[in-house]
C-alpha distance (Angstrom), angle and dihedral (degrees) to the residues before:
residue distance angle dihedral
M1 . . .
L2 3.79 . .
W3 3.77 124.8 .
L4 3.77 130.1 -151.5
R5 3.76 115.0 -156.4
G6 3.79 109.7 -99.7
S7 3.79 94.4 5.7
S8 3.76 142.0 82.1
P9 3.81 120.1 -81.1
I10 3.78 121.4 -86.5
E11 3.78 122.3 -145.6
A12 3.77 121.4 -129.3
T13 3.79 107.1 -118.6
N14 3.77 134.7 -160.9
N15 3.80 94.6 -175.0
T16 3.75 126.3 116.5
P17 3.81 107.9 -107.9
E18 3.79 120.0 -112.6
N19 3.78 93.0 -122.9
Y20 3.79 146.0 -20.0
E21 3.81 94.0 -81.9
T22 3.81 92.3 53.0
A23 3.81 90.5 50.1
V24 3.80 92.1 50.4
A25 3.80 91.4 48.7
R26 3.80 90.3 51.6
L27 3.81 91.0 48.2
E28 3.80 89.2 53.3
L29 3.83 90.1 54.3
I30 3.81 90.9 48.8
I31 3.79 92.3 49.1
A32 3.80 91.1 49.2
R33 3.80 90.7 51.2
L34 3.80 92.3 48.7
D35 3.80 91.8 45.4
S36 3.81 90.7 52.5
G37 3.80 89.2 69.2
E38 3.81 89.7 -139.0
A39 3.80 98.3 106.0
E40 3.79 114.4 107.1
L41 3.79 122.2 -134.2
R42 3.83 98.3 -92.2
E43 3.80 91.5 42.2
T44 3.81 89.8 51.1
L45 3.80 90.0 52.2
A46 3.82 91.9 49.3
L47 3.81 91.7 47.9
C48 3.80 92.7 48.3
T49 3.80 90.7 48.7
E50 3.80 91.2 50.4
A51 3.83 91.3 45.2
K52 3.81 90.6 53.0
G53 3.82 90.7 55.0
L54 3.80 91.3 47.1
I55 3.80 91.7 49.8
Q56 3.80 90.5 50.7
F57 3.82 89.7 49.7
C58 3.83 91.2 50.0
K59 3.80 91.8 48.3
A60 3.80 90.9 51.8
E61 3.81 90.8 49.6
L62 3.81 92.0 48.8
D63 3.81 91.4 47.2
A64 3.82 90.4 50.9
V65 3.80 93.1 50.0
S66 3.78 91.5 45.0
G67 3.78 90.3 53.4
E68 3.79 92.0 49.1
L69 3.80 90.6 49.8
T70 3.80 90.2 50.6
E71 3.80 89.7 52.2
L72 3.80 90.0 56.0
N73 3.83 89.9 64.9
L74 3.80 91.3 -144.1
D75 3.80 92.5 164.0
E76 3.79 90.0 56.7
L77 3.79 91.0 47.9
V78 3.82 92.0 51.5
T79 3.82 90.8 47.8
D80 3.81 90.4 51.2
L81 3.79 91.6 48.5
E82 3.80 92.8 49.6
R83 3.78 94.0 52.8
P84 3.80 110.7 110.5
D85 3.80 91.5 -131.3
A86 3.82 93.7 49.7
P87 3.80 113.3 125.7
R88 3.80 113.1 -106.4
A89 3.77 122.1 -140.1
């Protein structure tokens, strides 16, 4: 069990987060615990290991969204809309 100064304990987890926002929130808790300077050596290792997995999860989520945005061809749509001869609704 991990403790943050002035707050309730947080459990170390090895679960895959539900979503990007949950992963970021967990990373913020880990960073706060590490910044407190109160984590012992083994706890620091466990937190860093968990943080690495969360960062990899976040990167994969961002890559997936980026790819989906690229597939939408938004730049092409904007270019078409800005053309002087583009049909107006």
